[in-house]
N, CA, C and O atoms as CSV, one atom per row, in Angstrom:
chain,resi,resn,atom,element,x,y,z
A,1,MET,N,N,-32.510,66.493,-97.778
A,1,MET,CA,C,-32.789,66.137,-96.397
A,1,MET,C,C,-31.646,65.296,-95.854
A,1,MET,O,O,-31.062,64.482,-96.570
A,2,PHE,N,N,-31.342,65.496,-94.618
A,2,PHE,CA,C,-30.271,64.808,-93.917
A,2,PHE,C,C,-30.905,64.119,-92.722
A,2,PHE,O,O,-31.687,64.744,-92.006
A,3,ALA,N,N,-30.597,62.862,-92.486
A,3,ALA,CA,C,-31.194,62.142,-91.362
A,3,ALA,C,C,-30.113,61.431,-90.561
A,3,ALA,O,O,-29.156,60.895,-91.120
A,4,ILE,N,N,-30.277,61.436,-89.269
A,4,ILE,CA,C,-29.394,60.694,-88.374
A,4,ILE,C,C,-30.252,59.610,-87.732
A,4,ILE,O,O,-31.289,59.891,-87.132
A,5,THR,N,N,-29.803,58.382,-87.870
A,5,THR,CA,C,-30.540,57.244,-87.332
A,5,THR,C,C,-29.802,56.686,-86.124
A,5,THR,O,O,-28.650,56.265,-86.228
A,6,ILE,N,N,-30.462,56.688,-85.000
A,6,ILE,CA,C,-29.930,56.064,-83.792
A,6,ILE,C,C,-30.352,54.603,-83.858
A,6,ILE,O,O,-31.541,54.284,-83.833
A,7,GLU,N,N,-29.378,53.734,-83.942
A,7,GLU,CA,C,-29.672,52.305,-84.068
A,7,GLU,C,C,-30.080,51.697,-82.727
A,7,GLU,O,O,-29.701,52.184,-81.662
A,8,LYS,N,N,-30.854,50.632,-82.806
A,8,LYS,CA,C,-31.314,49.918,-81.607
A,8,LYS,C,C,-30.130,49.369,-80.807
A,8,LYS,O,O,-30.175,49.314,-79.578
A,9,ASN,N,N,-29.067,48.963,-81.517
A,9,ASN,CA,C,-27.902,48.368,-80.859
A,9,ASN,C,C,-26.786,49.398,-80.631
A,9,ASN,O,O,-25.612,49.032,-80.572
A,10,THR,N,N,-27.142,50.662,-80.505
A,10,THR,CA,C,-26.170,51.730,-80.277
A,10,THR,C,C,-25.399,51.489,-78.982
A,10,THR,O,O,-25.958,51.096,-77.958
A,11,LYS,N,N,-24.094,51.741,-79.069
A,11,LYS,CA,C,-23.233,51.657,-77.895
A,11,LYS,C,C,-22.671,53.048,-77.633
A,11,LYS,O,O,-22.781,53.939,-78.476
A,12,ILE,N,N,-22.081,53.225,-76.481
A,12,ILE,CA,C,-21.549,54.529,-76.100
A,12,ILE,C,C,-20.516,55.027,-77.118
A,12,ILE,O,O,-20.371,56.233,-77.317
A,13,GLU,N,N,-19.804,54.101,-77.759
A,13,GLU,CA,C,-18.793,54.470,-78.748
A,13,GLU,C,C,-19.406,55.137,-79.982
A,13,GLU,O,O,-18.716,55.876,-80.684
A,14,ASN,N,N,-20.680,54.889,-80.256
A,14,ASN,CA,C,-21.341,55.432,-81.447
A,14,ASN,C,C,-21.804,56.879,-81.276
A,14,ASN,O,O,-22.090,57.551,-82.267
A,15,ILE,N,N,-21.881,57.363,-80.053
A,15,ILE,CA,C,-22.433,58.689,-79.801
A,15,ILE,C,C,-21.621,59.774,-80.502
A,15,ILE,O,O,-22.184,60.717,-81.058
A,16,GLU,N,N,-20.302,59.636,-80.475
A,16,GLU,CA,C,-19.460,60.644,-81.120
A,16,GLU,C,C,-19.738,60.719,-82.617
A,16,GLU,O,O,-19.665,61.795,-83.211
A,17,THR,N,N,-20.054,59.586,-83.225
A,17,THR,CA,C,-20.391,59.559,-84.655
A,17,THR,C,C,-21.636,60.390,-84.924
A,17,THR,O,O,-21.704,61.096,-85.930
A,18,TYR,N,N,-22.612,60.314,-84.044
A,18,TYR,CA,C,-23.837,61.092,-84.222
A,18,TYR,C,C,-23.552,62.601,-84.121
A,18,TYR,O,O,-24.098,63.398,-84.883
A,19,PHE,N,N,-22.692,62.972,-83.172
A,19,PHE,CA,C,-22.309,64.379,-83.056
A,19,PHE,C,C,-21.558,64.844,-84.303
A,19,PHE,O,O,-21.743,65.973,-84.757
A,20,THR,N,N,-20.713,63.976,-84.854
A,20,THR,CA,C,-19.963,64.314,-86.070
A,20,THR,C,C,-20.917,64.529,-87.235
A,20,THR,O,O,-20.758,65.480,-88.001
A,21,ARG,N,N,-21.900,63.658,-87.374
A,21,ARG,CA,C,-22.878,63.811,-88.463
A,21,ARG,C,C,-23.689,65.094,-88.297
A,21,ARG,O,O,-23.994,65.765,-89.282
A,22,LEU,N,N,-24.037,65.437,-87.067
A,22,LEU,CA,C,-24.770,66.678,-86.824
A,22,LEU,C,C,-23.897,67.884,-87.175
A,22,LEU,O,O,-24.378,68.868,-87.735
A,23,SER,N,N,-22.637,67.794,-86.845
A,23,SER,CA,C,-21.702,68.872,-87.183
A,23,SER,C,C,-21.572,69.030,-88.704
A,23,SER,O,O,-21.507,70.150,-89.212
A,24,GLU,N,N,-21.535,67.907,-89.425
A,24,GLU,CA,C,-21.486,67.951,-90.899
A,24,GLU,C,C,-22.737,68.636,-91.449
A,24,GLU,O,O,-22.657,69.429,-92.387
A,25,ALA,N,N,-23.875,68.328,-90.867
A,25,ALA,CA,C,-25.131,68.929,-91.317
A,25,ALA,C,C,-25.127,70.431,-91.062
A,25,ALA,O,O,-25.619,71.205,-91.882
A,26,LYS,N,N,-24.569,70.842,-89.921
A,26,LYS,CA,C,-24.480,72.274,-89.625
A,26,LYS,C,C,-23.621,72.980,-90.661
A,26,LYS,O,O,-23.938,74.088,-91.092
A,27,THR,N,N,-22.522,72.327,-91.061
A,27,THR,CA,C,-21.642,72.899,-92.078
A,27,THR,C,C,-22.374,73.068,-93.400
A,27,THR,O,O,-22.176,74.059,-94.102
A,28,LEU,N,N,-23.216,72.103,-93.739
A,28,LEU,CA,C,-23.977,72.154,-94.995
A,28,LEU,C,C,-25.234,73.007,-94.869
A,28,LEU,O,O,-25.873,73.337,-95.868
A,29,ASN,N,N,-25.585,73.364,-93.627
A,29,ASN,CA,C,-26.783,74.159,-93.342
A,29,ASN,C,C,-28.054,73.498,-93.894
A,29,ASN,O,O,-28.856,74.127,-94.584
A,30,VAL,N,N,-28.209,72.202,-93.565
A,30,VAL,CA,C,-29.375,71.445,-94.027
A,30,VAL,C,C,-30.233,71.032,-92.840
A,30,VAL,O,O,-29.764,70.966,-91.704
A,31,GLU,N,N,-31.492,70.756,-93.126
A,31,GLU,CA,C,-32.420,70.268,-92.102
A,31,GLU,C,C,-32.053,68.834,-91.743
A,31,GLU,O,O,-31.739,68.024,-92.615
A,32,VAL,N,N,-32.097,68.533,-90.458
A,32,VAL,CA,C,-31.712,67.205,-89.982
A,32,VAL,C,C,-32.871,66.558,-89.246
A,32,VAL,O,O,-33.356,67.083,-88.244
A,33,ASP,N,N,-33.312,65.412,-89.752
A,33,ASP,CA,C,-34.317,64.602,-89.067
A,33,ASP,C,C,-33.593,63.618,-88.158
A,33,ASP,O,O,-32.457,63.235,-88.435
A,34,LEU,N,N,-34.239,63.213,-87.088
A,34,LEU,CA,C,-33.651,62.270,-86.147
A,34,LEU,C,C,-34.590,61.081,-85.999
A,34,LEU,O,O,-35.757,61.240,-85.642
A,35,LEU,N,N,-34.071,59.885,-86.277
A,35,LEU,CA,C,-34.850,58.652,-86.165
A,35,LEU,C,C,-34.377,57.881,-84.941
A,35,LEU,O,O,-33.225,57.456,-84.866
A,36,LEU,N,N,-35.284,57.708,-83.982
A,36,LEU,CA,C,-34.979,56.988,-82.748
A,36,LEU,C,C,-35.620,55.609,-82.760
A,36,LEU,O,O,-36.712,55.436,-83.300
A,37,PRO,N,N,-34.948,54.624,-82.166
A,37,PRO,CA,C,-35.575,53.311,-82.040
A,37,PRO,C,C,-36.613,53.334,-80.922
A,37,PRO,O,O,-36.559,54.183,-80.032
A,38,LYS,N,N,-37.540,52.415,-80.975
A,38,LYS,CA,C,-38.563,52.317,-79.927
A,38,LYS,C,C,-37.938,51.858,-78.607
A,38,LYS,O,O,-38.398,52.229,-77.527
A,39,GLU,N,N,-36.894,51.056,-78.713
A,39,GLU,CA,C,-36.191,50.580,-77.526
A,39,GLU,C,C,-34.726,50.384,-77.854
A,39,GLU,O,O,-34.354,50.244,-79.019
A,40,LEU,N,N,-33.905,50.376,-76.837
A,40,LEU,CA,C,-32.470,50.149,-77.002
A,40,LEU,C,C,-32.137,48.719,-76.606
A,40,LEU,O,O,-32.742,48.153,-75.695
A,41,LYS,N,N,-31.166,48.145,-77.305
A,41,LYS,CA,C,-30.741,46.783,-77.001
A,41,LYS,C,C,-29.831,46.761,-75.772
A,41,LYS,O,O,-29.892,45.832,-74.966
A,42,TYR,N,N,-28.985,47.791,-75.631
A,42,TYR,CA,C,-28.034,47.869,-74.531
A,42,TYR,C,C,-28.341,49.084,-73.658
A,42,TYR,O,O,-28.834,50.104,-74.139
A,43,TYR,N,N,-28.044,48.956,-72.390
A,43,TYR,CA,C,-28.192,50.065,-71.445
A,43,TYR,C,C,-26.902,50.218,-70.647
A,43,TYR,O,O,-26.895,50.114,-69.421
A,44,TYR,N,N,-25.811,50.468,-71.369
A,44,TYR,CA,C,-24.533,50.667,-70.712
A,44,TYR,C,C,-24.570,51.904,-69.827
A,44,TYR,O,O,-25.337,52.839,-70.058
A,45,LEU,N,N,-23.718,51.880,-68.809
A,45,LEU,CA,C,-23.592,53.021,-67.921
A,45,LEU,C,C,-23.224,54.262,-68.732
A,45,LEU,O,O,-22.195,54.282,-69.407
A,46,GLY,N,N,-24.038,55.265,-68.667
A,46,GLY,CA,C,-23.772,56.511,-69.378
A,46,GLY,C,C,-24.378,56.604,-70.764
A,46,GLY,O,O,-24.373,57.684,-71.355
A,47,LEU,N,N,-24.897,55.514,-71.305
A,47,LEU,CA,C,-25.439,55.538,-72.663
A,47,LEU,C,C,-26.685,56.420,-72.768
A,47,LEU,O,O,-26.769,57.275,-73.650
A,48,VAL,N,N,-27.630,56.219,-71.890
A,48,VAL,CA,C,-28.881,56.990,-71.956
A,48,VAL,C,C,-28.625,58.488,-71.740
A,48,VAL,O,O,-29.162,59.301,-72.492
A,49,PRO,N,N,-27.824,58.878,-70.739
A,49,PRO,CA,C,-27.539,60.313,-70.613
A,49,PRO,C,C,-26.813,60.884,-71.838
A,49,PRO,O,O,-27.077,62.020,-72.234
A,50,ALA,N,N,-25.914,60.118,-72.434
A,50,ALA,CA,C,-25.206,60.584,-73.628
A,50,ALA,C,C,-26.177,60.750,-74.796
A,50,ALA,O,O,-26.072,61.711,-75.559
A,51,LEU,N,N,-27.119,59.817,-74.939
A,51,LEU,CA,C,-28.127,59.948,-75.999
A,51,LEU,C,C,-29.027,61.154,-75.749
A,51,LEU,O,O,-29.369,61.882,-76.682
A,52,LEU,N,N,-29.407,61.364,-74.499
A,52,LEU,CA,C,-30.234,62.534,-74.177
A,52,LEU,C,C,-29.484,63.830,-74.485
A,52,LEU,O,O,-30.072,64.790,-74.982
A,53,GLN,N,N,-28.200,63.853,-74.191
A,53,GLN,CA,C,-27.394,65.034,-74.499
A,53,GLN,C,C,-27.372,65.271,-76.008
A,53,GLN,O,O,-27.487,66.410,-76.460
A,54,PHE,N,N,-27.225,64.196,-76.789
A,54,PHE,CA,C,-27.230,64.345,-78.246
A,54,PHE,C,C,-28.587,64.853,-78.739
A,54,PHE,O,O,-28.647,65.756,-79.574
A,55,ILE,N,N,-29.666,64.276,-78.229
A,55,ILE,CA,C,-31.003,64.681,-78.659
A,55,ILE,C,C,-31.254,66.157,-78.329
A,55,ILE,O,O,-31.816,66.888,-79.143
A,56,LEU,N,N,-30.841,66.587,-77.149
A,56,LEU,CA,C,-31.018,67.994,-76.781
A,56,LEU,C,C,-30.159,68.915,-77.646
A,56,LEU,O,O,-30.574,70.027,-77.973
A,57,THR,N,N,-28.966,68.454,-78.016
A,57,THR,CA,C,-28.120,69.233,-78.919
A,57,THR,C,C,-28.788,69.339,-80.284
A,57,THR,O,O,-28.793,70.406,-80.898
A,58,TRP,N,N,-29.348,68.234,-80.755
A,58,TRP,CA,C,-30.066,68.239,-82.039
A,58,TRP,C,C,-31.251,69.210,-81.980
A,58,TRP,O,O,-31.497,69.947,-82.935
A,59,LEU,N,N,-31.981,69.211,-80.865
A,59,LEU,CA,C,-33.127,70.107,-80.713
A,59,LEU,C,C,-32.720,71.576,-80.795
A,59,LEU,O,O,-33.455,72.401,-81.337
A,60,ARG,N,N,-31.553,71.895,-80.258
A,60,ARG,CA,C,-31.081,73.277,-80.252
A,60,ARG,C,C,-30.536,73.711,-81.619
A,60,ARG,O,O,-30.361,74.905,-81.865
A,61,TYR,N,N,-30.271,72.754,-82.500
A,61,TYR,CA,C,-29.793,73.072,-83.845
A,61,TYR,C,C,-30.900,73.813,-84.594
A,61,TYR,O,O,-32.050,73.374,-84.607
A,62,GLU,N,N,-30.550,74.926,-85.210
A,62,GLU,CA,C,-31.578,75.772,-85.839
A,62,GLU,C,C,-32.331,75.085,-86.967
A,62,GLU,O,O,-33.460,75.470,-87.271
A,63,ASN,N,N,-31.736,74.081,-87.594
A,63,ASN,CA,C,-32.415,73.366,-88.680
A,63,ASN,C,C,-32.815,71.952,-88.277
A,63,ASN,O,O,-32.836,71.048,-89.112
A,64,SER,N,N,-33.138,71.758,-86.980
A,64,SER,CA,C,-33.591,70.424,-86.584
A,64,SER,C,C,-34.925,70.165,-87.270
A,64,SER,O,O,-35.809,71.021,-87.305
A,65,GLY,N,N,-35.038,68.983,-87.802
A,65,GLY,CA,C,-36.238,68.633,-88.560
A,65,GLY,C,C,-37.223,67.848,-87.713
A,65,GLY,O,O,-37.617,68.270,-86.626
A,66,LYS,N,N,-37.607,66.701,-88.238
A,66,LYS,CA,C,-38.624,65.876,-87.576
A,66,LYS,C,C,-37.967,64.866,-86.644
A,66,LYS,O,O,-36.888,64.344,-86.923
A,67,LEU,N,N,-38.639,64.606,-85.540
A,67,LEU,CA,C,-38.248,63.529,-84.643
A,67,LEU,C,C,-39.105,62.328,-85.023
A,67,LEU,O,O,-40.329,62.358,-84.888
A,68,LEU,N,N,-38.462,61.289,-85.492
A,68,LEU,CA,C,-39.162,60.093,-85.960
A,68,LEU,C,C,-38.872,58.941,-85.003
A,68,LEU,O,O,-37.756,58.812,-84.501
A,69,ILE,N,N,-39.862,58.120,-84.755
A,69,ILE,CA,C,-39.692,56.951,-83.900
A,69,ILE,C,C,-39.965,55.710,-84.735
A,69,ILE,O,O,-40.998,55.595,-85.394
A,70,ASP,N,N,-39.014,54.786,-84.691
A,70,ASP,CA,C,-39.086,53.579,-85.493
A,70,ASP,C,C,-40.004,52.555,-84.829
A,70,ASP,O,O,-39.601,51.836,-83.915
A,71,ILE,N,N,-41.249,52.505,-85.309
A,71,ILE,CA,C,-42.174,51.483,-84.818
A,71,ILE,C,C,-42.572,50.600,-85.992
A,71,ILE,O,O,-42.743,51.075,-87.115
A,72,ASP,N,N,-42.716,49.315,-85.714
A,72,ASP,CA,C,-43.005,48.348,-86.777
A,72,ASP,C,C,-44.424,48.491,-87.313
A,72,ASP,O,O,-44.638,48.552,-88.523
A,73,GLU,N,N,-45.370,48.542,-86.418
A,73,GLU,CA,C,-46.781,48.650,-86.805
A,73,GLU,C,C,-47.401,49.848,-86.126
A,73,GLU,O,O,-47.202,50.076,-84.933
A,74,LEU,N,N,-48.133,50.589,-86.874
A,74,LEU,CA,C,-48.819,51.734,-86.277
A,74,LEU,C,C,-50.214,51.303,-85.856
A,74,LEU,O,O,-51.138,51.243,-86.667
A,75,ASN,N,N,-50.342,51.008,-84.582
A,75,ASN,CA,C,-51.646,50.647,-84.028
A,75,ASN,C,C,-51.765,51.267,-82.643
A,75,ASN,O,O,-50.802,51.830,-82.122
A,76,GLU,N,N,-52.914,51.166,-82.067
A,76,GLU,CA,C,-53.169,51.811,-80.782
A,76,GLU,C,C,-52.245,51.286,-79.696
A,76,GLU,O,O,-51.801,52.053,-78.841
A,77,GLU,N,N,-51.947,49.996,-79.714
A,77,GLU,CA,C,-51.079,49.408,-78.702
A,77,GLU,C,C,-49.656,49.987,-78.794
A,77,GLU,O,O,-49.047,50.298,-77.770
A,78,ALA,N,N,-49.141,50.127,-79.996
A,78,ALA,CA,C,-47.795,50.685,-80.194
A,78,ALA,C,C,-47.724,52.125,-79.718
A,78,ALA,O,O,-46.741,52.539,-79.103
A,79,ILE,N,N,-48.758,52.876,-80.003
A,79,ILE,CA,C,-48.796,54.281,-79.580
A,79,ILE,C,C,-48.897,54.389,-78.063
A,79,ILE,O,O,-48.241,55.235,-77.455
A,80,THR,N,N,-49.709,53.543,-77.454
A,80,THR,CA,C,-49.860,53.547,-76.001
A,80,THR,C,C,-48.553,53.138,-75.332
A,80,THR,O,O,-48.203,53.668,-74.278
A,81,GLU,N,N,-47.832,52.198,-75.936
A,81,GLU,CA,C,-46.560,51.726,-75.381
A,81,GLU,C,C,-45.502,52.829,-75.358
A,81,GLU,O,O,-44.644,52.859,-74.476
A,82,LEU,N,N,-45.570,53.730,-76.331
A,82,LEU,CA,C,-44.594,54.834,-76.368
A,82,LEU,C,C,-44.844,55.756,-75.226
A,82,LEU,O,O,-44.137,56.751,-75.069
């Protein structure tokens, strides 16, 4: 299994790294899970659209695996907040 973790403190400079890791996974032809944070620490101009572009690219990958969301506690409030 191959997983790409989007960190809470992700900056626009990190997006290319995620695309590179996805490209490596395509070369290996492995299933790729994606772990997203519940919230982002920074909201730089262009960061959210760049992350959405990456997520949509991951979705189109034929071996996209599970979309995981990093939540601390699994309770009704956390689920409602999402």
